[in-house]
N, C-alpha and C positions, 0 to 999 in steps of 0.2 A: 518824689518824696522831698519835702524841703529840708535844709539843713537843721532847723529847729526840731522837725519831727525825727530826724535821724538821731540827734542828740538825746531826744526824750526816749527813744527806743534803746539807746545805748545805756542810759541811766537806768531804765527798767531792768535790762539784762544784768547790769552790774549789781543792782540791789538784790535781784533773785538769787545770784550766787553768793552774796554775803549772808542772805536769809539762810541758805541751805547749810553753810558752814557754822553759823551761829546756832541753828537748831541742834546740830550734831554735837556741839560742844556742850549744850544744856541737856540734850536728851541722847546720850551716846548709844543707846540701843535703837534709835529710830533708824529706819531705812530710808534712803532717798529715792523719791519718785523722779519727777521731772518738773521743770519750771518753764515759764514762758511769759508772754505779754498778754494783756487784756486791755480793753478800751480804758485808757487813763490809768494804767497801773501795771503790776506784774503779780505773779503768783508762783507758789512752789509746793508740790504735793509730797506728803510724807506718810509713811507706814509707822505708826507708833505702837504696833502690836507687842513689840518687845518691852514697852515701857509699861509702868504701873498705871500711868494716866496719860491723857492727851492734853495738850495746851488749850486753855480757855481764852476767851477774849481778854479777860482781866490779866492774863499772863503774857500777852503780847508785848507790853512795855519792857519786860526783862529780856526778851528776845531782841527787841530794838536796841537795848544798851549793849547787848553782846555783839550785834552787827557793827555798832560804832567801834567797839573794841577790835573786832576783826579788821575793820577798814583802817584803823589807825596804827596797826602794827607795822613796824619798819620792814620786816622781811617781805621780800616780794614773792608773789606766787609764780610758779613756773608752769609752762605750757609744754605738754608731751605729745608727740605725734606718734600713735602706735597703730599697729594692725588691729583690725576688729577681733581676731582671735585672741591676741595678747590682752586687749582691754577686757574682753569678757573673762578671761583667766584671772585677771587682777581683782575685778569686782566680785567675781565667784568666790574667791579667797576671803573677801571682806564680808561675804554674806548679803551683797547688795543685789538681791534678786530682781528688783524692778530695772536696774541698770542693765542687768544681763539681758532681760527680756527686750528692753529698748534696742539694744545692740542687734539682737537676733532679728526683730521686726525691721529695723533699719537696713539690715543686711540684705533682705528680700527686694528692697526698693532702690538701694543705692548701688552705683557701679563702683564708687570710691571704696577701696579696702581699708583705708586709714581713717582714724578718728583722733579728735583732740581730746586731751584729759588735762584738768586743771589740778595742780598738786601744791599742797603746803604742808610740809612735815608728813604726818601720817593721813592727812586728809586728801580724798580724791574725789573728783567730780567729773562728769562727762559733759562735753561742750557739744551740743548738737545744733545750736542756733548759728545763724550766719554771722561772720564777723569774729574776730579774736577777742577773747575777754579782755577786760580793762586791767591795768596794773593797780597796784595799791594806792599810788598817788592819785589816780583818777577816781578810785572808789572812796577815798577819804574825803573828797569834797562834795559827796552826795548829801542831800537832804531827803530823808525818806520818813514814811510813817506807815506802820502796819495797821491795816483797818478791821480785819475780821477773820475768822476761821470757820470753815464749813466742810461738810462731807462732799466728796467728788469721786465719781466712778473713774477707775483707772482708764485712761485714754477715752474717756467719755462714753464708754459702753456699759449699759446697765447690766450686762451679763458679767461684768468684771467685779473685783473687790472694790469697797469703798475706802479711799485713803482721805487724809485730812489735808485740806488745801488752805494755805494762809495766803491772804491777799494784802497787797500794800501799793503805795505810790511812791515815786522817787522823782526828784527834780534836781537840776544842777545847782540850784541856789536855795537858801532858806526863804527868800522873798517869794519865789514861785510856790513853794510848798505852803507858805502862809496864805497866798492867794487861792490855792487849790482848796484848803481846808475851810476858808470862808465860803467859797462857791459850793462846797459839799454840804456845809450847814444850810445854806439857802436851799439846796436841792432837796435835803431831807425835810425841810419845812413845807416844800412843795409837793411832796410824794402823794400821788394821787390816792394811794391806799389809805393813807392817814386822813387826807382831806375828804375822801369819799365817805369815811365813817363819821368825821366831824360834821359834815354838811348833810349827812343822811341822804346820800345819792345811791349807793348800791351796797351790796353785802355778798359775802360768800360763805358757804356752809360746808360741813364735812359730808353731807348727804348728796352733795353735787360738787365734788371738787373740780375746780377750774371753771365752773359755769356761774356766771354772775347773776344775781337777782337785782333788778332795778326797783328801788323804792320810788314813791310818788315824784320826789323832786328829780331824781335821775332819769325817771321816764320822761319828765317834761324836756330835760335836756336832749334826750335821744329824739323826741318828737320834733323839736325845734330843728335839729340837724337833718332830719328827713324832710321836713316842710321846706327848708332852704334847699335841699337837693332836688325836690320835685319842682321847684320853680325854674331850676335850670334845665331839668328834663323837658319841661314844657317849651321853653324858650329854644332849646337846641333839637326839638323834634323827635323826642324819644317817645315810645309806648311802654308803659309799665306793665310787667307780667309777674306771674307767680307760679313757681314749680313745687313738686312735692319734695318732702324731706328724704324718702326712701325710694330707691329704684333698683332695678334687677342688676346683679353683678355682671351679667353678659354686656349690659351698657357701658359699664365702666372699663371692661376689657375693650370694648370697641373704641372708646375715647383715648385709651392709653393710660388712664389714671391708675388702673389696677396694677400695670406693670411698673409705672414710675412712682406710684404714691400710696401703695397698698399698706405700707407700715404705719401710715398716719390716718388710716380709715377704720371705721367701725362696721362690723358685719353682723347680720342676724339672718334668720330664715323666715320665709313667708310663703305658704302654700307649697312647701317642700322645695323652694328655690332659694338660693343664697342671694341675699339682697345687701346693699350697702347704704348707710346714711351718708347723704352727699356732703363731701368736703368742698365742693365747688358748685357753681351754678351753670357752668357753660354747657355740659352735655344736655341738660334740659332744654336750654335755649335752642340747641341744634335740632332737637326732636320738634320743637314748636315750628322752626322754619321748614322743617321737612314735611310737616303735616299738610301742606297745601301747594299748589303749583304757583310759582312766581314769574313774572315778567322782568325783563331788565329795566322797565320803567318804574318798577316799584322800588328798586334799589336806590340809595341805601335803606335798609330796614334796621331800626335801632331798638332792641329790646333791652329794657332796664328792669332790675329786681333788687328789692331790699331783701336779699336771701339769707336765711339762717343757715349756716353751715356748722358741721362738726368735724374736728381734727384731733387725733390723739396726740397728746404731748406728755413727755415724762413729768412725773409729779414735781420733780426738782426743778424743772425748767418754768414751771407756772409763775406768773409775776403779775398779780392784780389784773387789770384790764390789758395789759401789755401783752401777756402771753396767757391764752385761756384755751379751753377746749371746745367752746361753742361760741360763735360771733356772727355778727351780721355784716355781710359785704354789701356795699352799695355798687353792685356789679352791673355791667352792661356789655352787650355783644352787638356790634354793628356789622351787617351783612352787606358787602360792597362789591362792586365791580372793580377791576383793576385800575380803570381810569379815574376811580373815585378815592383811592387809597390816600393820596397826599393831602387832599382837601378835607377829608374826614379826620385824619390825624391832626391836621392844623386846627380844625374846629374843636376837637377834644383838647388839645393843648390849651386853646383858649378858654375852654369851659373850666378846666382845673385851676389855671391861673386866676380866673375870676372869683372862684370860690376862696382860694387862699388869701387873696387880697383882702376879703372882708374880715378875716381874722387876724390881718396884719402879719402874716407869716412870710419871712424871705424863704427862698427856696433855690435848689440847684438841680440840674438834670443830669441823668447818668443813663448812657446807652449800654444795656447788657446784652452780650452776644451769646452765640450757641454754647451750650453746656456740654459736657462730656457724654452724658446719657440723654439722648434726645431722639426725636422722630424726624424723618424726612431726608430728602437728598441734599447734597452740597449746593446744588443749584438753586433749590428752593429757599434755603437758609441765606444764600448770598443776595437772592432777590429781596427777601424780606428785611435783612439788615440795611440794604441799600434804600429801600423804601423809608425806613425810619430815619437813616441818615439824611435823605433829601427832604424830609419834612422838617427835622430840626434845622437844617441850614436855610429852608425857605422861611422859617419862623425867626431866623436869626437869633437863635437861642444857644448859648454857649453850653457845652455838655463835656462830660468826662466819659471814658469808655471803661466799662467793667467787664472785662473779657471772661467768657465762660459762665456768666451768671444769668443767662436768659431761662425762660420756661422751657420745659421739655419739648413744646410744640412750636416755640417761636421766639424771636428776639424781642426785647422790650425797652421802653423808655420808662425810667423811674424818676419820681419827684421826691427829693429829700428836703423836708421842711426843717427850719431852725426854730427852736422854741427860744423863750426869753433868756435861758441860761446858755444858749449857744449850742445846745445839743441837736444832733441830726437825727431825724426820723424818716424812714421811707414810708410813704403813704400812697400817693396817687401813682398810677401805672397805666401805660398804653402798650398793648402787645399785639403783634401782627402775626396771624396764624394762617399758614397755608396748609396745615396738616389735618386739623380736626374736621373741617368741612368735607375733605375727600373721604375720611374714615367713616363718616355719617351718610356718604352718598348724596349730599346737598347739591342742588342745581338750580338754575333759573334759566329761562328761555331768552337768548339774546335777540338782536334785531334780524338775524338771518334765520330765526326759528330753530336755532341749535341749542342743545344743552350745554351750560357752562357751569363750572364750579365757582361759587362765591369765595371771596377772601374774608375772613372774620377778624375784626379788631376787638379785642378784649380791653375793657377800660374800667378803672375804678378811681374815684376821687379821694374819698376818705380812706379807702382800702378796707379797713375793719372800722365800722361805726364805733365799736367798743374801744378799740385801741386809740382812734382819733379822740375819743372822749377823755380817756386817760392823759393824752398829750395836752388837750385844752385845759384840763384841770390843772396840770403843773405849769403850763404856759402862763395862765392867768392867776396862778396861786389860789384858785378857787373863787376869786373876785371876777366873775363873768361879765362881759359887756351886757348893758341893760337889756338888749333885744334877747339874749340868750338866758339870762338868770332865771332860775326857777321861781323865785319870789322876787319881784321887781320893786315893790313898795311895802314896808311895814309901817303901819299906823300905831302910834302910841298915844292913847288918851291919858292926860295927866291924872285924872281921877274918874270915879264911876260916873259922875255928872257928864263927862265928855264922851262917853262910850257910844251913846246913840249916834252922836254926830260923826264919830269915827266909822261906825258901821254903814251910815249913809254915804260917806265918802268912798268907802270900799266898794259899795254898790255901784257908784258912778264910774269909779275907775275900772272895775271889772267889765262894766258894760261897754267900756272903750277898748276892752282887749288887754288890760293892764293887769298882771298878776299881783293881787294885793292880799295881804292879811292883816288882822288887827290883834295886837298883843294887849288885852285888857286884863292881865293878871294883876292880882293885888300885891305886886312887888314895887319896890322903889323905881322911879323913873330912870335913875342912873343905871340901875342893874339891868333893866330891860334894854337901854340903849347899848350897854356893853354886849348883851347877848346878841343884838342885832348886828353889831360890829364883827362879832366872832362868826357870825353866820354869813358874813360878807354880803348882805343885802344892799343892792345899789343906792336905794334911797330910804331914809328912815325920817318919818314925818311925825311931829308932835302936835297935838291939838289940845288946848286948854280954854280958859274963859275967853281970852281975846280972840282967838281963832274961832270959837264958837259963835261969838257976836258978829265977827266980820266975814264969815264964810271963807276963812283962809287957813293956812297951815304953815308950820315952821318945818322946813325939810333940809336935811343934810345929806350930801352925796357921800358914798363910801370913799374914805381916803381924804376927805375935806373937813377940817376942823371947824369951819364956820357954817352956821345955819343961815338960811335964807328964807324970807317970808314970800309966800306966793298966794295969790287968789286961787281958789280950788280950780276954777276953769283954766286958768293960765298954766298951773301946774300940770294939769291933765294934757293940755295941748302940747306943752313942751316935751312930755314923755311920749305921746303918740308920734310926735315927728321923729324923735331920736330912735324909737323902736322900728318905725317904718324905714328909716334910713340905715338901719343896722350899724349905727355908729359906735365906734370903740371909745 
């Protein structure tokens, strides 16, 4: 961790402690939960059941002011080191039930019998985070902003009570805070949920929570992503397959998913047998491979599927296209011999890199190793992790290690792409699996006419097409590259006399594969041009008397204030080339 990151974490911890003390001053009956760090910020949970009301977003400003008062006080906070039993007694006396529960839970996992308490006058808080709490002088220099308040299950468990969580951000300087707030405003403008509605791409309804409905324009985007992926499937020698949505529970037990993943699965009954809606595509591909006899000469066999999967997510975790209950994986499974592992991983890395470059994404790589709950022997895991390391080193690709975050059946290489705002998103993955082929009894006949178990490489490029689309919406702020845009050209006839010419142009452009529409409404031209700009159409072309006579048009690219005159044929040729090149 860099020094800057360490300072950022310290600022967040300090602000969380200030928040807790400020809330207790304004809401004396509130009970303290616990605080912590989140991505780019901090939070603290409170139980306001003893108060007549809970804070609203509008009341966060008053809490902020009280935080500044707490930070500015000259008296220094003191830190006490007490036994867990003594700390429990003190918090119990104060009615701080959540602190008592925290201490009891921590007592089960920690060998250390002492804890740190933060004290100022009658105020008392528990310090469970690593590192000593800052003194008042350090806290006084912080710049912070409270952002929102929302319900949160105690300790993240839906079976527990709901407390109120207040979120905020903290920095060492006012300049850093201002930069963040500008960044946050830009992020809100790019929010894919907002743009998805504005651009008529997708929708969600109460009748199917967490399950996106793709409108015509959004469906075009998805189809373009699939078409791009299929070009690479053909280039890299994949065969596309399709598997059922529902399969017998016994198969999911065989694959290991029931043991490791059942809390996220949907179950039903069919012919008096329990079945599951697939959360992943891999077991179906295993059955396909097993359905016939294979020679070593046939390997590698590469099955690819645009598979719709369903996974249960808590309603509070749902987040537009980023976190849904059903999504499409661009999934593939490569059945390989041991001598083919490194080459196939290298080819897969090349495939993923090639796709990301088309979108202009920078990315980083991460090797995730064996998790606590996993299948297989130490020897198999060591072999699998060594295989991935060897491929990364052969590719001369820098990578970080994420210990313990592999899949339950094998280690993986994850691709983290960076969007236009510098946010990181894990999308592509390459996973090496020695476990599932054995569980399904897969085999091929080697050159000695003996049965061998293949190794399976799981891979995805987009990961979830739905989530990748959400990332693209925010990355481009809804202004998609020409080749991807649902509507590539909008033609605006100046008056009714020019509409026939506009329709003729649309037919010619459509015949060349250019998605074109005509806006011939009886509205002022300026109004229609503004609407096209709000729709983030790549090209808006105006046709009037001059264009009708010369067979031309006046076109303006999105983001360009200048109009340019084109002969109709030259305009079509220019667009066709840009679309074919998938230029940004």
